C-alpha positions in Angstrom: -8.1 18.5 -5.6 -4.8 18.0 -6.7 -3.5 15.2 -9.1 -1.2 12.7 -9.1 1.3 14.5 -11.5 1.9 17.6 -8.8 -0.6 20.3 -10.4 -3.1 21.8 -8.6 -1.3 21.6 -5.4 -2.2 23.6 -2.3 0.2 25.0 -0.1 0.1 27.0 3.7 2.4 29.9 4.5 4.7 29.8 7.0 2.6 31.7 9.8 -0.4 29.5 8.8 -2.8 29.2 11.6 -3.0 26.2 13.3 -5.2 26.0 16.2 -6.8 22.8 17.2 -4.7 20.5 15.3 -2.7 18.2 16.3 -2.6 14.9 13.8 0.3 15.1 11.1 0.2 13.1 8.1 3.3 12.6 6.2 3.8 11.4 2.7 7.3 10.4 1.4 6.8 12.4 -2.7 7.8 10.1 -5.3 9.6 7.7 -2.8 10.5 5.0 -4.7 11.7 7.1 -7.3 13.8 9.7 -5.0 15.3 6.9 -3.8 16.6 6.1 -7.0 17.5 9.7 -7.7 19.5 9.1 -4.6 21.7 6.3 -5.7 22.4 8.0 -9.5 22.2 11.7 -9.3 22.3 11.9 -13.0 18.3 10.5 -12.9 17.5 14.1 -11.1 14.8 15.6 -13.5 14.0 13.2 -15.5 10.9 11.1 -16.3 11.4 8.1 -14.1 9.6 4.5 -14.4 9.9 2.4 -11.5 9.4 -1.3 -12.4 10.2 -4.3 -14.1 12.7 -3.8 -17.0 10.5 -6.3 -19.2 7.5 -5.1 -21.2 5.3 -7.4 -19.5 6.0 -5.9 -16.0 4.0 -2.6 -14.3 4.8 0.4 -13.0 5.6 0.4 -8.9 5.9 4.2 -9.1 6.8 7.2 -11.5 8.7 10.3 -10.6 6.4 13.5 -11.2 8.1 14.1 -14.5 6.4 10.8 -15.9 3.4 11.1 -14.1 2.8 14.2 -16.3 2.9 12.0 -19.1 -0.3 10.2 -17.7 2.5 7.2 -16.2 0.3 6.0 -13.2 1.4 2.9 -10.1 0.2 -0.8 -11.4 0.0 0.3 -15.2 1.5 -2.2 -17.5 5.2 -1.2 -18.5 4.3 -1.4 -22.4 1.2 1.3 -21.8 3.5 3.5 -19.4 6.7 3.3 -22.2 4.1 4.3 -25.0 2.7 7.3 -23.0 6.5 8.4 -22.0 9.0 6.8 -24.8 11.9 8.9 -23.4 11.5 7.4 -19.4 14.4 5.8 -17.6 13.0 2.6 -16.6 14.5 1.7 -13.2 14.7 -1.8 -11.5 12.5 -1.8 -8.0 15.3 -2.5 -5.6 13.0 -3.1 -2.2 16.0 -3.6 0.1 17.1 0.3 -0.6 13.6 1.1 -0.1 13.2 -0.2 3.4 16.7 1.0 4.4 15.5 4.4 3.2 11.9 4.0 5.1 13.7 3.4 8.3 15.7 6.6 8.2 12.9 8.8 7.8 10.5 6.3 10.2 13.4 7.1 12.9 13.0 11.0 11.8 9.2 10.8 12.7 10.2 9.1 16.4 12.3 11.5 17.1 9.5 14.1 17.1 6.8 12.0 18.5 6.7 8.2 20.1 3.1 8.4 18.5 3.7 7.2 15.0 1.3 5.2 12.6 3.0 3.8 9.2 1.0 3.3 6.8 3.1 2.0 4.2 6.7 2.1 3.7 6.4 5.8 2.7 3.8 7.6 4.6 2.7 7.5 8.4 0.2 9.6 10.5 1.9 11.3 13.4 0.1 12.7 16.8 2.2 15.7 17.8 -0.5 17.1 20.6 1.6 16.3 23.3 5.2 17.7 21.9 4.5 21.1 21.6 6.1 21.9 24.8 9.5 20.3 23.2 9.1 21.1 19.6 6.5 24.0 19.2 3.4 23.6 17.1 2.0 21.3 14.9 2.7 23.7 12.0 6.5 24.5 13.2 6.4 21.0 14.0 6.2 20.1 10.6 8.1 22.5 8.9 11.0 21.0 11.1 10.5 17.6 10.3 10.2 18.2 6.4 13.5 20.1 7.1 15.3 17.6 8.8 14.0 14.9 6.6 15.4 16.5 3.1 18.6 17.2 5.4 19.2 14.1 6.5 18.0 11.5 3.7 18.1 13.8 0.7 14.3 12.9 0.0 11.3 15.1 0.1 8.0 14.7 1.7 4.7 16.5 2.0 2.5 17.0 4.7 -1.0 17.6 6.0 -1.8 19.3 9.4 -5.5 18.9 10.9 -7.5 17.9 13.6 -8.2 14.5 12.0 -6.4 11.8 10.6 -8.8 12.0 7.4 -8.2 15.3 6.9 -4.7 15.5 7.7 -4.3 13.1 4.7 -6.3 14.6 2.2 -4.4 17.7 3.3 -0.9 16.1 2.4 -2.3 14.7 -1.0 -3.6 18.3 -1.8 0.3 19.6 -0.9 2.3 17.5 -3.1 4.8 17.3 -4.3 7.0 19.2 -1.7 4.2 21.1 0.0 2.4 21.4 3.3 -1.1 22.0 4.0 -2.1 23.2 7.9 -6.3 22.9 8.0 -7.0 24.5 11.5 -10.0 22.8 13.3 -12.2 25.6 12.8 -11.8 26.2 9.2 -12.5 22.0 8.4 -16.0 22.6 7.3 -15.0 24.5 4.3 -12.3 22.5 3.3 -14.1 19.9 3.4 -16.9 21.2 1.5 -15.5 21.9 -1.8 -13.7 18.8 -2.0 -15.0 16.3 -5.0 -16.2 13.0 -3.4 -13.6 10.6 -4.3 -11.2 13.1 -2.4 -12.9 11.4 0.9 -10.6 8.5 2.1 -12.3 4.9 1.5 -14.2 6.3 -1.9 -13.0 4.1 -4.8 -14.2 4.7 -8.4 -17.2 2.7 -8.4 -18.4 4.2 -5.0 -17.8 7.8 -6.8 -19.1 6.8 -9.6 -22.6 5.9 -8.0 -22.6 8.8 -6.1 -21.9 11.2 -8.9 -24.7 9.1 -11.0 -27.2 10.7 -8.0 -25.9 13.8 -8.4 -23.1 13.8 -5.3 -20.4 15.5 -6.6 -18.5 17.4 -3.7 -18.6 17.3 -0.2 -20.9 19.9 0.1 -23.5 17.6 -1.6 -23.0 14.8 0.6 -23.7 17.3 3.7 -27.6 17.9 1.7 -28.1 14.3 0.9 -30.4 12.3 3.1 -28.7 9.3 4.9 -31.2 6.5 3.6 -29.8 7.9 -0.2 -26.1 7.5 0.9 -26.6 4.2 2.2 -28.5 3.2 -0.9 -25.6 4.1 -3.0 -22.8 3.4 -1.0 -24.6 0.0 1.7 -25.2 1.4 5.2 -21.6 0.6 6.6 -19.9 2.9 4.0 -22.8 5.4 4.3 -22.5 6.0 7.8 -18.7 6.2 7.9 -19.1 8.5 4.4 -21.9 10.8 6.6 -19.2 11.4 9.3 -16.1 12.0 7.4 -18.5 14.9 5.4 -18.5 16.3 8.6 -15.0 16.4 9.5 -16.3 13.8 12.4 -13.2 10.8 12.4 -12.7 9.7 16.0 -9.5 7.7 15.0 -6.5 7.7 17.2 -3.0 7.0 16.2 -2.2 3.3 16.2 1.7 3.0 17.0 1.0 -0.5 17.2 0.1 -2.0 13.4 -2.0 -5.3 12.9 -1.4 -6.7 9.3 -4.7 -7.8 7.7 -2.9 -9.6 5.2 -0.1 -10.7 3.4 0.3 -11.5 -0.3 3.2 -12.0 -3.2 1.6 -11.5 -6.8 3.9 -12.2 -10.1 3.2 -10.6 -13.8 4.7 -13.2 -16.3 7.0 -12.4 -19.0 4.3 -13.8 -21.5 0.9 -14.8 -21.0 1.0 -18.7 -19.7 -2.2 -21.0 -20.5 -0.6 -24.2 -19.4 -2.2 -25.2 -16.4 0.6 -27.5 -14.7 2.7 -24.1 -14.8 -0.2 -21.9 -13.6 -0.3 -24.3 -10.6 3.5 -24.2 -10.0 3.4 -20.8 -9.7 0.6 -21.1 -7.3 2.6 -23.3 -5.3 5.7 -20.8 -5.5 3.8 -17.6 -4.5 1.9 -19.9 -1.2 5.1 -21.2 -0.3 6.5 -17.2 -0.2 3.3 -15.9 1.7 4.0 -19.1 4.4 7.5 -17.9 5.1 6.8 -14.4 5.5 3.7 -15.3 8.1 6.1 -17.6 10.0 8.8 -15.0 10.0 6.4 -12.5 11.7 4.6 -15.0 13.8 1.3 -14.8 11.9 -1.3 -17.8 10.9 -3.7 -17.0 8.4 -7.9 -17.6 8.5 -8.2 -17.4 5.0 -6.6 -17.6 1.6 -7.2 -15.8 -1.4 -6.2 -16.0 -5.2 -6.0 -13.2 -7.9 -5.6 -14.1 -11.6 -5.4 -11.6 -14.3 -6.2 -12.3 -17.8 -4.9 -11.5 -21.0 -7.6 -9.2 -21.9 -6.9 -7.4 -18.5 -9.8 -8.9 -16.2 -9.2 -9.6 -13.0 -10.5 -12.0 -10.6 -10.3 -13.0 -7.1 -11.4 -16.3 -5.2 -11.2 -16.9 -1.3 -11.5 -20.2 0.7 -11.7 -19.9 4.7 -9.6 -22.2 6.4 -10.9 -25.1 8.8 -7.8 -24.4 11.1 -5.4 -21.0 10.7 -2.0 -22.0 9.3 1.4 -20.8 8.4 2.4 -23.6 6.3 2.9 -23.0 2.5 1.7 -26.6 1.6 -1.5 -26.1 3.0 -1.8 -22.5 1.5 -0.7 -23.5 -1.7 -3.2 -26.8 -1.1 -6.2 -24.0 -1.2 -5.0 -22.0 -4.1 -4.9 -25.0 -6.3 -8.6 -25.4 -4.9 -9.5 -21.9 -5.6 -7.9 -21.9 -9.0 -9.8 -25.2 -10.2 -13.0 -23.2 -9.4 -11.9 -20.5 -12.4 -12.1 -20.1 -15.7 -9.2 -21.2 -17.4 -10.1 -20.4 -21.3 -8.0 -17.2 -21.3 -4.5 -17.7 -21.2 -3.0 -15.9 -17.5 -0.8 -12.7 -17.1 -0.6 -12.4 -13.4 -1.7 -14.9 -10.7 -1.3 -14.2 -6.9 -1.4 -15.4 -3.5 -2.9 -13.8 -0.2 -3.4 -14.9 3.3 -5.8 -12.9 5.0 -7.6 -12.7 8.6 -4.5 -13.1 10.4 -4.2 -13.4 14.1 -0.9 -14.2 16.2 0.4 -18.2 15.9 -0.3 -21.0 18.6 -3.7 -19.5 19.5 -5.6 -21.9 18.4 -6.3 -25.0 21.2 -4.2 -28.0 19.9 -6.1 -30.9 18.3 -5.5 -34.7 19.1 -3.3 -34.9 15.6 -1.8 -32.3 14.0 -2.5 -33.0 10.0 0.7 -30.5 9.0 3.1 -31.4 12.1 5.6 -32.7 8.9 5.2 -29.9 6.7 5.5 -27.9 9.6 9.4 -29.3 10.2 10.0 -29.5 6.5 9.1 -25.8 6.5 10.8 -24.8 9.3 14.3 -26.3 8.0 13.8 -24.7 5.2 13.3 -21.2 6.9 16.6 -22.1 8.9 18.5 -22.5 5.6 17.1 -19.8 4.2 18.3 -17.8 7.0 21.7 -19.6 6.4 22.3 -19.5 3.1 20.0 -16.8 1.9 16.6 -16.9 0.4 15.9 -19.5 -2.4 18.9 -21.6 -1.0 16.5 -24.8 -1.2 13.4 -24.7 -2.8 10.8 -27.6 -4.5 12.5 -29.3 -7.5 9.1 -28.9 -9.7 10.0 -25.2 -9.4 13.7 -25.2 -10.5 13.7 -23.6 -13.9 14.3 -20.3 -15.7 11.8 -17.3 -14.1 8.8 -16.7 -15.9 7.9 -13.6 -14.5 9.9 -9.9 -13.6 10.0 -11.2 -9.9 7.4 -12.0 -7.0 6.6 -8.8 -5.2 4.7 -8.4 -2.1 2.0 -6.4 -2.7 1.6 -4.2 0.4 5.1 -3.6 1.3 5.3 -2.7 5.0 8.0 -0.5 6.5 10.9 -1.5 8.8 9.7 -2.0 12.8 10.9 0.1 15.3 13.8 -1.4 17.3 
């Protein structure tokens, strides 16, 4: 399996067999860092770290030059700079990332309307219906890569396969700046040699559980009885991995994305032990989550918080609401209730609020009275002020003051929607 620094990559020749394929997974290479290079060409070829300039920030992304020193996303900035002291640190500009993402996604949709964005910098494309117009899937992948480079100056890697799962694995193996085609009748052989951690959904803990039972490769999974997989991973994951190891993935490319959660989190410049300050930060984050929900027409049924302590221990707590909501006050109240249940013997490095189990707003039956009516009216007025005067033009009085962190960030930034 190719590593995150680009070593061990596999690519296909221009005349590679693409029979039986039709699904592309396109992944922009070191997207945030590449956009930084577009804006400042003097950075080209240098180790770049995208993240908060303060030592307490975390790495959002890194160029391949920095990754070769061991720098990874979500790593504390202090640790990243110790690994790569010559790195250039660039403050993330999410507006610019969204702008370039919109250009890239528009190119994808010129080849096929069947585009499923997974994040701001990657997507699945179903090109089975585009053969007559553009050629075979392998030819489409080559044209797409060339056009993205020509029109945006950005580089992408593409996996071409018969299923979404294999296409995603192929693009990962081809990074950076590569194309890997897995014809349908080669799927089993392609998968067999891959480590278990390469399968979609197998994280470090699941991989460790499998490896502890002597299951190291996909070929090993094929020789493992289902009950053993179920004991190692749980019945649901065991069944999923059993199918994926055999190249079976019935999922189609979905052009309509349904958000599963909306969240914001903050990493502080210095660890904070003051409960009042932490409760205030939870309230700030809850307001931002509520604003995002309202902006996109969602309500949340579950609220969760994330707390990372000074020793990097991280915990989450969640609460299901009596009624779904997009009201920041209600979200903040739930976050405060959850925070009251966590250990506060240590100071806190990071805190976050997330809204989960989303549904379209207004879907529930109207109650005889609305406990949130007043807050809904107030927050609606705040939304109007933000739209007119800019984000943060009006806020709670108790949230005024110097920022304590590197800025609250959406935990899963989404690509812009197609017009």
